N, C-alpha and C positions, 0 to 999 in steps of 0.2 A: 601547561600554562594554557587556558583557554586564548586564539586566536580574536586577531581582532578586526572587525570588518572591514572589509576591504575601502583602500581610499578612492572614490569617485572618478572617474577613466581610467582605473588599472585592473575591470574584476567584466566581468558580465553584462550584457543588459540586456532584460529578455522584455522582448516585446511579446505582448499578452496576442494572439489569433484567434482561440478558441474560448478564450476562456473570461470572464468581466471578474473585474476587481471586490471582492469581497461577497465575492456568489457563489456558494457551494457547487463544484462542478457538476456532479452528479446528477441537479435535478435536468439535465438537460438528456439524459442515459436513463431510460427503462430501464427496469432490474427486472428479472423472471425467475422463478423456483424450477430448478432443473434437478436431475437427477442422472451420475457419470457409473457406468457397467463396467470394467472387461471380464468376459467370460471365457473358460478354457475352451474348445473345440464337441464340448458333451453340454454345452453347458452351466456347468455349475460356475459362480459365480469367483473374481480372483478379488474382485477390489468392487467395492459401490460407495458409493457419495447417497447421500437423499438428501434433496431437501436446500439444496445448494444458492445460492446467489450467484447471478449470473447477467451481463448486459442481456439482454432480450431479443435484440439484433444477432447474438454469436450464433453459431454452428452448435451443433452434437459435440460434431470434432473439437474446436475449439473450446468450449467448453467441457469435457473429457481430458483435455492439456490439462486443461487450470486446474480442475478439480486433484488429477495424476499425479501430476508434477511440482504445481506453486504453492496448491494450499500446503501449512503445518497440516499435519496428521493431529498432531499430542503437541504438548508441551505448553500450551498458549499458556499465561497467566490470565484468569476469571475479572484479574483487576491491578489495573497499572497508575503510578501517581509518577510526575513526573519530577528531573531532576535539576535541578537548577546552578546553569552553569552562567557565567560569565562571559559576556560579550555574544550573546547564545540569545535569538526571542527567542519568549516561554512558549508557540508553537511549535517550534522545533527542536527541544529541550528533549532530549535522552526519557528514557521511564523504566523503572522497575518498578521488581512487583509488592505490591503490598496486602498477602495473604489473610496475614491470619484471623482476623476475624470472620472468615467462613471456614466451610466447612470442607473438611479433609476433599469429602468428594467431588465438588468443582471448586475446588482451586486453579484448575486448567482443564482442559482441552484443545479443542483443535479451530479451523478457520473456515468455514460457512459463507464467510460471503465474498464478492473479489473484490469487491471494496477495501474489505481489508486487507488483500494483497495488495490493490495498487496504490495501499498510503503509504503499508510497508517497506516498501520496492520505492518508491518517489520519495518521502522521506527520507532515508536511507543518501540518497542519495543526493538530496538537496541538504544534508548535514552532511557527510565529506564536502560537499560544494563551499558550502558555509566556511566550516573548519578549513577550509584550505582556500580558501580569498577569494575565491572565481567570480563567486554576484558584484557587483558594483553597490547595491543599495541590499536591503531589507525586501525592497517590496520585487525587486528582482528575484528573490532568492523565492517567494512565494509564489511570484506570476513560474518558476519553473518548475515549482511542487505543481500547484492547480494544473499547469500545462499538462506533468507528463502523469496527472493520474486520469487526467481527460483520453490521452493519446493511447494509454490504455484500456480503461476501458471500451475507446470508440475502434481501438486496434488498429492506430495510424503507426503504433512504436512502438515496438515488447523489447525485449530481455532478448538475447539468447537461450534458449531450452539450456534446463539443468540435465 
């Protein structure tokens, strides 16, 4: 059974500090294309991710950690469709794969853009908070989602490294 939205005053109220309602938080964060590598002492490549998108102000070390520890390397569906859930706002619905019409070779891949990671992580945290009745209103949930994504992109906050 789906959890009902929190009763006003019983959950958290999230005040926007860094984002504006209705505006994509990434519009204020420039991104750049980068490459991440790990090399053995002999120069041979152990890990390489080329053409990844990261916030422009991030250091190479930060970009490497993101690419090596947080990007899902494989198994990311190329096409997802929402699963309607009672009591959950449509923008927060879980998604499932819709791959039947795609050629088998193009159905799955890896993450290549930091925004995919930020959206995945902040979306999961927001979904859990919604299902646990942590938010006063849908607007509070949306503010949490947007603020979390921007804090990740600007390195204001970060999860514990895996």
